[in-house]
N, C-alpha and C positions, 0 to 999 in steps of 0.2 A: 505492498500503499506505501508504503515512505520514496518509493520511489515513481508514485506518479506524483503527485505533487509539486502545485506547482505557484514560483512564490508573483504576491503579487504582483503587477504593472509598477515599477517608480513613475514610470510616464503617466500621463493624466491625458494628456489628452500635445498634440499638432498642428502646431501654423505653416504649412507649408518644414522651411527647414527649422525649425528653436520648438525644440523639441520645451512641454512646459510637466517641470518633475511635482509629486504632489510634496516633496518634502520644503520645498518653496510656496505648491499652493499652504497647505499646514501652515508652517512657520507666517506667513503676510499674516492670513486667520487667527494666529495666538499675540500679533502684533496690531491690529486692529481690534481684536480683542478688546489685549489693554488697551487699548488708548483710550474707546473710549469711557468705559468704565474711570478711567483717569484721568478727565475730561467734566464727567456727569459729576467728581468726588470733588473739583478743586472748580469747581461755579458752586456747588453748594460749603464749602471750605470759604470762600472769601477771597479764587484769583480770583483776577486776568480773565475769559471763554480764551484768549486764543496761549497761554499761561505756556501749556501739555503738543498742544500743535504745532504750535513755533521751540518748544525745546529738542523733541520729536523731529522733526527736521534737521539739526542736527546728532541727535542724540541715537540715531536710526543706522545711519549708511558712518558713525564713525565702533557703534558696538560692532558693527559688519565688521569694517578693515579688521580691529582689534580680535576679535576672535578668531578670524582668521590669522593672523600678524601671532597667534598666542599660539595655535594647532602649532600653522608650519617652521616656528620657532621648532618645538619640543616633537618633531618629523624628519626635522634640516639632512637624517644622512640621504632622507626620501627625496625632497621637492629639488636638493641643491644639486640632483643632476637628471628632475623632471621637469622647469621650474615652470613649462605652459603648466602642468596641471595647480597651482600656484594658484590658480582665478578660479576653479570650477568646482567652486559650493554645490552645485550643484547639486555632487556625488557628493554630498559631506564632509564632514572635514573644518564645523566652526567651532569653539570649549564657550562655553559658558562663561564659565571664571573669565575669562580675554574680551567678551561684550559687555558682563556688569564695572568690568574695569575701565573699562570707554565710556560706557553710562554712564559711570557718579562719578568722573571727572568732569564729562559734557557737566550734568547735571548744575555740578557746584559750582563750574566756572557761571554757564551760562544765569544762574542763584544769584552769583555776587554782581555783575556786569543789569540780570535789570532791578536791583532791589528789593532778590528778594530772598527765603528761609529760606538753605539750602533743608536740613532738615519737615522741615515740610511739603517739598515738596519730594523729598522722602521717601515720609509718610505713603501724602497722599498714594505714591505709587507702589508702591510695597506688593499689595496685596497682584496692580499686575499684570508687576514681574511678574510675579509666582503663576499669576492665570499663565501670563505667556510663556513659562518653562511646560508647567506640565501638560499642551497644548504642541511645542514644540517638540518634547521628548514622538509625538503620534511621528510625526517624521523621522524620526530616529528606523522604528519601527518597519514604514514604507517601503527602507535602506536597508533594515535588514544589517541596524550596526547597528553600535553601545547596545552590547546585548552581554553577558556573562558566559561562565565558563557550561560544559556540557551537562542534561540535562538523558530522562530517560524521559519518549509518551505517557506515558503513566505521569508522574510528578507531573507533567502540566496539563491533563485529565485534576489530577484531582485538589489543581488552585482551585475548579470552575469556572477556566480563558474559555473560553470562544473558541468555535472550532480557527476560524480567520485565525483567534493570535495562535493558538497551537504551531497553529498552518505553514501560519507564515517564522516561526520558534524552525520550521528544519529550516540548517543549512548548508549545504556541501553535502548530506549528507551524514549529517545528527543534530541533536537536539536542545537547543540552550535560554537558558535561563533569557528570560520576559525581562530585564533592568530597566528595559526604559519604562516596561508600564510598572516596574516594586515604583520608580522617579516619579510618573507621573502622579498616579495615586498619592505619594504623600505630598507631591506639589500641590493635590485640594485639596487635602488637607488643612494644610497650610491658610493655604486662598479661603480657608472657611473662617481658619486662627486670627488671620491679620482681621477677617470686614467685622467680630467680634470686641478682637479687641478697643476699635475703633467709638465702642460705644463706652471701654472701660475709661476713658477719655488718659489716658496715658500720657507723660508731658512728652515737647515736641521730642522731636531720633526713636523714642521706644518703639517704639512701629516695625522702623525701618532695622535696627535694630534685635528684634527680634523677628526678624524678615534672616537674614541671616543663621542669626542664634541653626532657629526651625534645617531651612534648607540646607545647611553646612554638616548639622547631624546626622539628617538623613542622604548625604549626597558622599561623604565619607562613608554609610555603610554599605547602596548602592557601586561605591566605586570595585568595593572589591572585590564586588564579582564579579569587574567586564575587565572581559579578558582584550579590549581594547586600551588600556590606559596609556597617554602623557607621563612616561616614566623622568624623575628630574636624578632617579643614578640605575643601576639594576633593580633593587629591592625599594625604592620610592616612591612611590605617583604622587607626582603629582594635585593633584587633584584632594588627596587625601589631607596635604597638608599645607595646600589650601584652606580647606575645611578649617583647623588648629587653628588656623591661627585669624585668620573668619571670627568664629566664634570667642578665642580669647582677646582676638581686638572691640567684641560683640560688649564683652563682660569691662571689658576698662571703659569702652567709655560710656555703659549707663553707670558705676559707679565717680567715673570722670567725672562727668557732667551734674549729674545729679547733688555731689558734695563740692560741687561748685558754686554749682551756682549757672551752671547753662543752662541748668532746662526751668527753667520757672512756668516760661509758657505753657499751654493741655493741646492736646491735638482737635477738641470743640473748638475750639479759639478762636475768630476768624485777623486773628494780626494780625502781618503781612511778615 
């Protein structure tokens, strides 16, 4: 039976010579939904209506470029010999940590130039970011990438997964952990958690810092199952090291901002 399993077509449709991949469509859909939610919340929190559309004009391309650069750096042995493949992001190969570095840096500069609170923007964006990540992982699913180690079909069936997911995890004659799904579910739970934290009225910045902790915990454990990790050394996975660093940084900022008085304003206050 396994030999007859055909993977899902990663190409959604073609327009002449142009092939439109599900990977790009899914990531685009995640970005669109994330932006829509951020715009709505920004309006409720008293920010100018064009704040997030203007920010995204810069943040999206910079995030994509930085995500690709991050990935290419840690796969330089391959890309140094295949420079033409560097631009082929439709085949996968963008690192979310690289995207986060680029987008956060962009948001910081944007907020300073427009005399807005970076932490207010970050808090509003946090649920949108993690929801976009939850959706984006399904692009990896369509490409049959970002999976874990080998498992049996019985293992996958015992997870009560739909058959189309089980079949898509059959790659080159073996079944693999659907780590894309593990992370997607973790991120989706995180989305609802962060939405709930809005009602708690935490100090400004603490929703975004909570996102950093939640996402990093999940990513640390999921990364340990993956077989395609970007490696810092032969034995150290880059994503796990960054996850530990982000958790530590978030905790330090929680404590420092509270004790120093930098977090006096609360989330539900409309002060810019």
